[in-house]
N, C-alpha and C positions, 0 to 999 in steps of 0.2 A: 203574610200580614193584609190585614183587612182597614181601607182606606173610611177615615170617620165618615166622609162624604157619603159612605153606601151604607151606614149603619142605619139612618132611614129606611130604606130599601128589604133589608134584611129583618128587621121587630117592627116595621111598620110605623109610620108618622105622629099617632100620638103617643104611642110610649115611648118616642124618642123624644116628642117634645116634654113630657112629665119629666125623663132625665136629664133636658133641658135645663129645664124649670127647677127639679132639687139641687141639680149641682151651683146652681144659681145662688140657690140661699144657702149650701154649705160653703161657698164663697163669701156671701154675705156675712153670715156669723164668724167667720177666718177675720175679715177686715174689720168688724166692732173687736173682736179679740185683742186686734191691735192698735183700740183706745181711741176710733174713729169713730167721732158722734153723730157726723148727719153725711148720709149716703144717698145720692142719685143713682137709680138705676134709672136705663131706659127700656122701655117697652119696644116692640120690635113696629115699623114701620108697615102701611099696606104691602108688601111684600111685590101681592098680585096686580099692581100698579106700574111697577118698574116696567120699563118701556123693552125689556128683556119678556118679557109675558106679556104687553100688550101688542107688539109689532104682527103678531098672529089676528090681531082685531085691526088692527091697521091705524094703532092707536088711537083708537075711540073708548073705549071699555077695559077697564080692568078683568084680572081674572079672579074672579068671587071664589072658586076652588081653594088656591093658594090664598086670599084672603083669610077666607075663615078658619085655615090652621092658623093663623096669626093671631087671629082674632082669640081662637082657643087657647094659644100660649099667653096672648096678654092678661087671658082672663085668668089662670091657674096664677100668673106671678101675682097679680092683684091678690089674689087667694091667700098665698106664700108670704107675699109682703105682710097683708094686713094681720095674718097671725103673727109672724116676728114681730111686728109692731105692736103687738097685745102684750107678748112674752116678754120684751126690753120694759116698756110701761108698768107690767109689774113688777120685774126685776130692778127696774126704779122703787117704786114705791114700797119696798122691802129695805133698800141699802140707804145708808146715810147720805149718797152721790147726792149734788143739788144741782148738776148737771142734766140735761135732758138728752135724749138721743132718740135717732130717727130714720128709719129711710123711707124714700121719697121715690114713687116714679114719675119720668118724665114720657109725657104721653104722645110719642111721635107720631103715633096711628092715626088720630083725630086730625093732630095738626096738618099733617100730610094731607088726607085724605080732605078738609073741609078748603086745603088750596086745590089740590087738584080738581076737586067739584065744583070751586068757584068762589066758596063762600069768603073768601074774603080772609085778610089776614088782620084787618081793624088797624094797620100802621098806617099814617099818611103818605103819601108816594110813592104805594109801591100798588102795580097796577097788577089785572088779573091776568092769568096766561090764556091764551087766544085756544091753544092745541098743549095742553099741561102734560099728558102723556109722550108726545112726541118726544124724543131729545135732540139737540142741538147738534151734536158728532152723531151719524151712523155709516154703518157700513151699504157697499153702494149693489150689495146683496145679502143672503142668509150663510153665506159663506166667510164674512168679512164682519169685522166692526172698525170702530172709531181709531183711527191709527194705525189700521193696516196696511200695510204695502203690497207689491209684488214681488217677483223677484228685480225686476229691475230699477224697483222704487218705487214705482208708479204710486202713486194715492190711490186706497181701494176706501176712501170714505169719503161723506158728504158733512162739509160744516153749514152750519145756518150762518143767516146774515147778521146777528143779532142774539147773540147769548145771551144778555140780560131779555130778553124776549121768551125764553125757554126756561121751565123749571126741570127738568134733568140735563144734564149734560153729555151722557153717553145711556147705556145700556142700564147703568145701576148707579149712579151719582147726581145728585141736583147739580144746581149752575148754583155760582154765588148769590146768584139773586133768590134762588128758587132756598137757599138756606137762610137768606136775609127774611123771608115770608115767613120761615117756620121758626126764624130766631122770635120775631117779633110776636109769634104764637106765644110761645115759651116764655118770655117776659114778666107775663103774667104771674107764672109758675114762681119766677126767679125771683 
């Protein structure tokens, strides 16, 4: 049996991204048929900026190849959601229902990238991160990750002194402070 993780390597990334977006659209239609009127779907964040991908660049720059595939995904998602919203509007025009229905996209990509690039979140009291691509918790070498221990139970990871000063907690997860910055970017949307 083929692992779903290997599918992009067998069919190629762009066809895989197309199939993911198509499945999202199938799922959004199903959710609408259940009676949900307002739906928010998140676009992908800048995955090429995750510490797991910035480590080879000493946590100094994002992997633009990965981010280009993320941008392709988000572009297709926006096109598909726009098309579905037009269909919904047309259906509502011809139905007697007065309740409106819409699907929104939460732009995680731009929110995270503006924080990482130091463009700020606009919220008072939130400071810019000195090294936004460097995680607070990371392995002592490439064979270890945050939380790793050896056979004797010795820690094989390093923690930063101040987790509030880091955007990322580990190789893939933002810190609470990182999410606070992101949330402040989303408040205008909400």
